[in-house]
Structures are given as structure tokens and as C-alpha cells.
C-alpha positions in Angstrom: -22.9 -20.8 4.4 -21.3 -17.5 3.1 -24.9 -15.9 2.5 -25.9 -17.0 6.0 -22.8 -15.3 7.6 -23.5 -12.1 5.5 -27.2 -12.0 6.5 -26.5 -12.5 10.2 -23.8 -9.9 10.4 -23.8 -6.2 10.5 -20.2 -5.9 9.2 -18.9 -9.1 7.6 -15.5 -9.7 5.9 -13.0 -12.5 5.5 -9.5 -13.0 4.4 -8.5 -15.7 2.0 -4.9 -16.8 2.9 -3.1 -18.2 -0.2 -0.5 -20.2 1.7 -3.0 -22.3 3.5 -5.8 -21.9 1.0 -8.2 -21.2 3.9 -10.1 -18.2 5.3 -10.2 -16.1 8.5 -13.5 -14.5 9.2 -14.2 -11.1 10.8 -17.8 -10.3 12.1 -18.7 -7.0 13.7 -21.9 -6.4 15.6 -23.3 -3.5 17.7 -22.9 -4.3 21.3 -23.5 -2.7 24.6 -20.6 -1.4 26.7 -18.7 -2.0 29.0 -16.1 -4.0 27.0 -16.2 -7.8 27.5 -12.9 -9.5 28.6 -10.6 -10.7 25.8 -10.4 -14.4 24.9 -7.1 -16.1 24.5 -5.1 -15.4 21.4 -5.2 -18.1 18.8 -2.0 -20.1 18.2 -0.4 -21.5 15.0 0.3 -20.0 11.7 -3.2 -18.5 11.3 -2.7 -16.5 14.5 -1.5 -13.5 12.6 -4.8 -13.2 10.8 -7.1 -14.1 13.8 -8.0 -11.9 16.7 -10.0 -13.1 19.9 -13.6 -11.9 20.3 -13.7 -8.6 22.0 -16.0 -5.6 22.6 -14.9 -1.9 22.6 -15.8 1.4 21.0 -16.2 1.5 17.3 -13.2 3.7 16.7 -11.0 1.0 18.2 -12.6 -2.0 16.7 -12.9 -0.9 13.0 -9.3 0.0 12.1 -6.8 -2.7 11.4 -3.1 -2.2 12.3 -1.0 -2.5 9.2 2.8 -2.5 9.9 4.0 -3.7 6.5 4.1 -1.5 3.4 2.1 -2.7 0.4 0.5 -1.8 -2.9 -3.3 -2.4 -3.1 -6.1 -2.5 -5.7 -9.7 -2.8 -4.6 -12.9 -3.2 -6.6 -16.6 -3.1 -5.6 -18.9 -5.4 -7.6 -22.5 -6.6 -7.3 -22.8 -8.9 -4.3 -24.1 -11.7 -6.5 -20.8 -11.6 -8.4 -18.6 -11.8 -5.4 -18.0 -15.5 -4.9 -17.4 -16.2 -8.6 -15.0 -13.2 -8.9 -13.1 -14.5 -5.9 -12.8 -18.0 -7.3 -11.4 -16.6 -10.5 -8.8 -14.6 -8.6 -8.0 -17.7 -6.5 -7.4 -19.8 -9.6 -5.3 -16.9 -11.1 -3.0 -16.9 -8.1 -2.8 -20.6 -7.7 -1.8 -21.0 -11.4 0.2 -17.9 -12.2 1.1 -16.0 -9.1 1.9 -18.6 -6.5 4.6 -16.4 -5.0 2.0 -13.7 -3.9 1.4 -14.5 -0.2 -0.7 -11.6 0.8 -4.4 -12.5 1.8 -7.3 -11.3 -0.2 -9.9 -9.3 1.5 -13.6 -9.7 0.9 -16.1 -7.4 2.5 -19.7 -6.7 2.1 -21.4 -3.3 1.9 -25.1 -2.3 1.8 -26.3 -0.4 -1.2 -26.4 3.4 -0.8 -27.7 6.5 -2.7 -24.3 8.5 -3.0 -23.9 8.9 -6.8 -20.2 8.3 -6.9 -20.0 5.7 -4.2 -18.8 2.2 -5.4 -21.9 0.9 -3.6 -24.4 3.2 -5.4 -27.8 1.5 -5.9 -26.5 -2.0 -5.6 -25.7 -4.6 -2.7 -22.0 -4.8 -2.9 -18.9 -6.9 -2.2 -15.4 -5.4 -2.2 -12.4 -7.5 -3.0 -9.0 -6.1 -2.1 -5.6 -7.5 -3.6 -2.3 -6.7 -2.2 1.4 -7.0 -3.0 4.5 -6.1 -0.9 5.7 -2.5 -1.6 9.2 -3.7 -2.7 7.9 -6.3 -5.2 6.6 -5.7 -8.8 2.8 -5.5 -8.6 1.7 -4.3 -12.2 1.4 -7.6 -14.1 -0.6 -9.2 -11.2 -2.7 -6.2 -10.7 -3.5 -5.9 -14.5 -4.6 -9.6 -14.5 -6.8 -9.1 -11.5 -8.3 -5.9 -12.8 -9.4 -7.8 -16.0 -11.3 -10.2 -13.8 -12.9 -7.2 -11.8 -14.0 -5.7 -15.2 -15.8 -8.9 -16.3 -17.7 -8.5 -13.0 -18.9 -4.9 -13.3 -16.3 -3.8 -10.8 -16.1 -0.2 -9.8 -12.5 0.8 -8.6 -11.8 2.2 -5.2 -11.1 5.9 -5.8 -8.1 6.0 -3.6 -6.3 2.8 -4.6 -4.4 1.6 -7.7 -6.4 1.1 -10.9 -6.2 1.9 -14.7 -9.8 3.0 -15.3 -10.3 6.3 -17.1 -13.3 8.7 -17.4 -14.9 7.0 -20.4 -15.0 3.7 -18.7 -16.0 5.0 -15.4 -19.0 6.9 -17.1 -20.3 3.4 -17.9 -20.2 2.3 -14.3 -22.1 5.2 -12.6 -25.7 5.9 -13.7 -25.4 9.6 -12.4 -22.1 10.2 -14.1 -23.4 12.9 -16.4 -25.3 14.7 -13.6 -22.1 14.7 -11.5 -20.1 16.2 -14.5 -22.6 18.9 -14.8 -22.2 20.0 -11.2 -18.5 19.6 -11.5 -18.3 22.0 -14.6 -20.7 24.4 -12.8 -18.6 24.6 -9.8 -15.1 24.6 -11.5 -15.6 25.8 -15.0 -11.9 26.6 -15.5 -10.8 23.1 -14.1 -8.5 24.6 -11.5 -9.4 21.9 -9.0 -8.1 19.2 -11.4 -4.5 17.7 -11.1 -3.2 15.2 -13.7 -4.8 12.2 -12.0 -8.2 13.8 -11.6 -8.1 14.8 -15.2 -7.5 11.3 -16.3 -10.4 9.8 -14.3 -12.9 12.6 -14.6 -12.5 14.2 -18.1 -12.7 12.2 -21.3 -9.5 12.2 -23.4 -9.3 15.1 -25.8 
């Protein structure tokens, strides 16, 4: 059923909600304007995760309003590994982190040809894990990251992860070519801060 939804949808994602152990799906398709009328808003505990069907311009549809502060880690992995990876995270949360109530986000991406893109040369699933900003996240994220590592996960460049240059080099086939261009354009490494040094340069 999951493969059918993905195949039939331009942009597909779902949220696994730990409290109810169920999912809320989101499917985005190109559509003609003018906008269609909105349907009634769903009721019940899942209503906060579910929006009615609607049609509008892309810049209004794609963003999701987030009013609560949180920390997040996200990894991109081969699409074939997505379901088993999510099952492992679900088991981890149900056995060791039952207090984490934030939904897990599961999205699909088409393969691309951008050398440092997490979807480079492979059909991709991204899985995002969250924790409230005022609660500890390090042990939970560390255990989740270990699962992602076992599934060839590439970390989101702008979210929390502990990967360093040596490990990232094994995940990106064009890493050496990128490093050659980077060294040519910035031979004195003036464009690097502490974080970029950790993820782009091997430890000396």
C-alpha cells in the first residue's frame, strides 16, 4: 500500500504519531487554479495532524506552520530501506523512549544529479525525528542516528547530526571532486567556520 501511494503521488509524506501508533498522510499533486473550496476540518485527537483537502498556489501549500520549538535530526536513505528503518525507530521509541510524543516525518524524494544532495543518484526517503526544545534530545538522537547509519543514511546538512568529513566522504561518490573545487576556490580556507571544518575537512 505504501508503494502504491508513493507511485501515485507527486509529493508524498506521512507522519507516524507515537501516541496513537497510527499515521496521517499528506499527498500533494499539481492542480489547476482557481482554488477549490476547503472541506470541513477533521475532529478528534488526530485533527492537529490532518488538514482538509485544498487547492492553492505552491508557496502556500508546501510550508507547514510550526508554532512549537523543537530540535530535529533528519537523514536521507535509499528508498528501499525506508520501511525497515522506520520500523526500527518505532521499536526503539516504543521500548526505550515512550515519553517522546513528537510525530516521525517520512517523505519521499526523487533521485537527482547534485553531488552533495542527500538524494544524489538514488531514489530517497527522508525520516525526521524531533524532540521538544526544552527537553534533552542527545541520547534519543544518538540511538536514532545509529539506526540511520545502518541504512546508509545521509544527514540533512542543516539539522543535528554527528557525522564528520571522513564518514561523509563514504556517503557521497563525488566527495573528492567537490573537495578539489572547494580547495581551488578557497585555498586559504577563509570560508570555513568551526562547524564546516568538522564536516568538510578530515581531522588533522
